[in-house]
C-alpha positions in Angstrom: 19.2 14.8 2.5 18.7 11.3 1.2 18.6 10.2 -2.0 16.2 7.0 -2.2 14.3 5.0 -5.0 11.1 4.2 -4.8 9.4 0.8 -6.4 6.3 1.1 -7.1 6.3 5.5 -7.6 3.6 6.0 -10.4 1.2 3.6 -8.0 -1.3 4.5 -4.4 1.3 4.4 -1.6 4.5 5.2 -4.3 3.0 8.7 -4.9 1.9 9.8 -1.5 5.9 8.4 -0.5 7.1 10.5 -3.1 5.1 13.9 -2.3 6.5 13.5 1.1 9.4 12.9 0.4 9.8 15.9 -2.2 7.9 17.9 0.4 11.0 17.8 3.0 14.4 18.2 0.5 14.8 14.4 -0.2 16.3 13.0 -3.9 13.6 11.0 -5.2 13.8 8.4 -7.9 11.6 5.9 -9.3 11.8 3.1 -11.3 8.5 2.0 -13.5 7.6 -0.3 -15.6 4.7 1.7 -17.1 5.6 4.8 -19.9 5.1 8.5 -19.0 2.6 10.5 -18.0 2.1 9.0 -15.1 -1.3 10.5 -13.5 -0.1 10.0 -10.1 3.2 12.3 -9.5 1.4 15.0 -11.5 1.7 17.3 -8.5 5.6 16.4 -8.5 6.8 15.1 -11.7 9.1 17.8 -12.5 10.9 16.5 -9.2 11.3 13.3 -9.4 13.4 10.7 -12.2 11.4 7.9 -13.4 13.9 5.2 -14.0 12.3 2.8 -16.8 12.2 -1.0 -15.6 10.7 -4.0 -15.0 10.6 -4.9 -11.5 11.7 -8.3 -11.8 14.8 -8.0 -14.7 18.0 -7.7 -12.5 19.5 -4.9 -15.2 16.8 -3.1 -14.3 17.0 -2.5 -11.2 21.1 -2.3 -11.0 20.6 -0.1 -13.7 18.7 2.2 -11.0 20.2 1.5 -7.8 24.1 2.7 -9.9 22.0 5.2 -12.0 20.6 6.8 -8.6 23.2 6.4 -6.2 20.1 5.7 -3.6 21.1 6.1 0.0 17.5 3.4 0.4 15.4 1.7 -1.8 11.6 1.4 -0.6 10.2 -1.5 -2.1 6.8 -0.9 -2.6 6.3 -2.2 -6.7 3.8 -5.9 -6.3 0.4 -6.6 -7.4 -1.3 -4.9 -3.9 -5.5 -6.2 -4.5 -6.1 -9.9 -2.9 -8.9 -10.6 -5.5 -6.4 -9.7 -8.8 -3.3 -12.4 -6.7 -6.0 -14.3 -6.5 -7.6 -14.8 -10.0 -3.7 -14.6 -10.9 -1.2 -16.7 -9.1 1.6 -16.9 -11.4 1.6 -12.7 -12.1 1.1 -12.2 -8.1 4.6 -14.9 -7.3 6.3 -13.2 -10.4 5.8 -9.7 -9.4 5.6 -10.1 -5.5 7.9 -12.7 -5.0 10.3 -12.9 -7.9 11.0 -8.9 -8.0 11.8 -9.1 -4.5 13.9 -11.6 -5.1 15.9 -9.1 -7.2 15.6 -5.8 -6.1 17.6 -8.1 -2.7 20.1 -9.7 -5.2 20.7 -6.3 -6.7 21.0 -4.7 -3.4 24.1 -6.9 -2.5 26.6 -4.7 -4.9 24.7 -2.4 -2.6 25.9 -2.9 1.6 25.9 0.7 2.8 22.1 1.1 1.4 18.9 0.5 3.5 15.9 -0.9 2.0 12.4 -0.5 3.8 10.0 -3.1 2.6 6.3 -3.5 2.7 4.9 -6.2 3.3 0.9 -7.0 5.2 -1.0 -7.1 8.3 -2.6 -10.1 6.0 0.3 -12.3 6.5 -1.9 -13.0 9.9 -4.7 -14.1 8.5 -7.8 -14.4 11.1 -4.9 -13.6 14.3 -6.4 -16.2 18.1 -5.9 -12.2 19.5 -6.9 -8.7 18.4 -4.9 -6.5 18.4 -1.7 -8.5 17.1 2.0 -8.1 17.6 5.0 -9.0 15.5 5.3 -12.2 17.5 2.5 -13.8 16.6 1.9 -16.7 14.0 1.6 -15.6 10.2 -1.5 -17.9 8.6 -2.1 -16.8 5.2 -5.1 -16.9 3.8 -5.0 -16.1 0.6 -2.7 -15.9 -2.6 -1.5 -12.5 -1.7 -0.9 -13.0 1.5 1.4 -15.9 0.8 3.6 -13.7 -2.0 4.1 -11.6 1.0 4.9 -14.0 3.8 7.5 -15.6 1.2 8.8 -11.5 0.1 9.2 -11.8 4.2 11.8 -14.4 4.4 13.7 -13.9 1.5 14.0 -10.2 2.5 15.6 -11.4 6.6 17.6 -13.6 4.7 19.7 -10.6 3.4 19.2 -8.3 6.7 21.3 -11.2 8.2 24.1 -10.2 6.6 23.6 -6.6 4.6 25.6 -4.3 5.9 22.5 -1.4 6.4 19.4 -2.3 8.1 16.8 -3.6 6.6 13.2 -3.2 7.9 9.9 -4.7 7.3 7.0 -2.9 7.9 3.3 -4.7 7.9 0.9 -2.3 7.7 -3.1 -2.3 7.7 -5.2 -1.7 5.0 -5.5 1.7 2.8 -7.7 4.1 2.3 -6.9 7.5 0.7 -6.8 9.3 -2.7 -5.5 7.3 -5.6 -6.7 3.7 -4.2 -7.6 1.2 -6.6 -11.3 0.4 -7.0 -10.4 -2.6 -6.5 -10.2 -2.4 -3.0 -13.1 -1.8 -0.2 -13.6 1.5 0.4 -12.3 2.9 -3.4 -14.9 0.5 -4.9 -17.4 1.9 -3.0 -16.7 6.1 -3.3 -16.7 5.0 -7.0 -19.5 4.1 -7.5 -20.7 7.2 -5.7 -19.1 9.6 -7.1 -20.2 8.0 -10.6 -24.1 8.0 -9.2 -24.0 11.4 -8.5 -22.1 12.5 -12.0 -25.4 11.3 -13.4 -23.3 8.3 -15.3 -24.5 5.4 -12.5 -27.7 4.1 -10.8 -27.3 5.2 -7.4 -26.3 2.0 -6.4 -23.3 0.8 -4.1 -22.6 -3.0 -4.9 -21.0 -4.9 -2.6 -19.8 -7.9 -0.8 -19.7 -8.8 2.4 -19.5 -6.8 5.0 -18.9 -8.0 8.4 -15.6 -8.8 8.2 -13.5 -5.7 10.6 -9.9 -4.3 9.0 -8.2 -1.7 10.6 -8.2 1.0 8.7 -5.0 3.7 8.7 -4.5 6.6 5.5 -2.2 5.9 2.9 -0.7 9.8 4.2 0.2 8.7 7.6 1.2 5.2 5.9 4.0 7.5 3.7 5.1 9.0 6.8 5.7 5.8 8.5 7.7 4.6 5.4 9.4 7.8 5.8 10.3 7.7 9.8 11.2 3.5 8.6 14.1 5.0 6.5 15.8 6.6 9.7 15.4 3.5 11.8 19.5 2.5 12.5 18.2 -1.1 12.5 16.9 -3.7 11.2 13.2 -5.5 12.3 9.7 -6.5 11.3 7.7 -3.8 12.8 3.5 -2.8 12.5 1.3 0.0 11.4 -1.8 0.8 12.7 -4.3 2.1 14.6 -5.4 -0.6 16.5 -8.9 -0.5 16.0 -10.5 -3.1 14.0 -13.5 -1.4 11.8 -16.4 -3.5 9.9 -16.3 -2.6 6.4 -20.3 -2.0 7.1 -19.1 1.1 8.9 -17.0 2.3 6.2 -19.8 1.8 3.3 -21.9 3.8 5.6 -19.8 7.3 6.3 -19.3 6.8 2.6 -23.0 7.3 1.9 -23.6 9.7 4.4 -21.3 11.5 2.8 -23.1 11.2 -0.5 -24.4 14.5 -2.8 -27.8 12.4 -3.5 -29.4 9.6 -2.5 -27.7 6.1 -2.6 -28.5 3.1 -1.7 -26.4 -0.5 -0.8 -27.1 -3.9 -2.6 -25.4 -6.9 -2.3 -24.1 -8.1 -5.2 -22.8 -12.0 -5.0 -19.7 -11.8 -7.5 -18.2 -9.9 -4.8 -18.8 -11.8 -2.4 -15.8 -14.2 -0.4 -16.2 -17.4 0.8 -14.5 -18.1 4.0 -15.6 -17.0 7.7 -15.9 -13.0 8.6 -12.3 -12.2 9.7 -11.1 -9.4 12.5 -8.1 -8.1 12.6 -6.7 -4.8 14.6 -2.5 -4.2 14.6 -0.4 -3.6 17.9 1.6 -0.6 16.7 3.5 -0.6 19.7 7.1 -1.4 18.7 7.0 1.0 15.8 5.7 3.8 17.6 8.2 3.4 20.1 11.4 3.1 17.9 10.4 5.9 15.8 7.5 8.1 17.3 5.1 8.2 14.8 1.4 8.1 15.5 -1.5 8.2 13.1 -3.1 11.4 12.1 -5.3 11.4 9.9 -8.8 10.2 11.2 -11.3 7.2 9.1 -13.8 10.0 8.2 -11.7 12.4 6.6 -9.7 10.1 5.0 -12.8 8.4 3.2 -13.7 11.3 2.4 -10.8 12.9 1.3 -11.4 8.8 -1.0 -14.6 10.2 -2.1 -12.9 13.7 -3.2 -10.7 12.1 -5.3 -12.8 10.1 -7.0 -15.9 12.8 -8.2 -12.3 15.5 -8.6 -11.3 12.1 -11.5 -15.0 11.5 -12.8 -14.7 15.3 -13.6 -11.9 15.3 -15.6 -13.0 12.4 -17.9 -15.7 14.4 -18.9 -13.8 17.2 -19.3 -11.8 14.8 -22.0 
């Protein structure tokens, strides 16, 4: 049994990881800045100890580490929606970079506590070859990606002298229940669920659909974080499927799951500039080290994302 402190435990990835670790018998602690209730943790709320605090306040992080006596920290707290990061770069740097620096500083006093850091496939920008491996250069093309490159650099500095393994994971784009509606698949699913409930027009507004991304279910990513906790060495690893899927295909799959006729419509306000990019991750190194592989098919992940929004809207209607 491990004692694990998850920063960002109440969020999308954090809540799924907490559920997985609880199910396998680990003692789970979380750092959260918002007050209860924690909607994403409702299924396990009596089995996770929450430490209130700000990820950028050293005394808060030190307190959570001391109180939890954690064997490992999984650092997931951050601004994870690229459009929001671009809209407020100061906040993105504060949370994603300063927050990471704060966690690393706190860990200086806990040399036996291992660390798993969540980075992002976005650090590669538009790679020269696909699938891209960890030796490819990083080319951040937006604020969010730049903050992740900075967080990685700070983390490697700790890894060079830390007494326990420090692992950086670069996940593919994630789908699944509880995803922020500012991200494509969840945005599409939410609009469909609202249309089915009769509270919105049967239209899915979208931006550009020609970009291609590697998509991974958040529950498979939770398994990757858990596997990284067992690694006996430091390193940086991709976590993805190796396949690039167009955003257009994501939209088509979700519309096919709709219970009423729904049409797609371009919304100029949602269109981002620049050339469409294509990325997929070569996760060979991580698979070889951990035997991890994705289990949840894209269609199932999207179905569950849509079901989550249907359930959320039904619950909202009953309140």
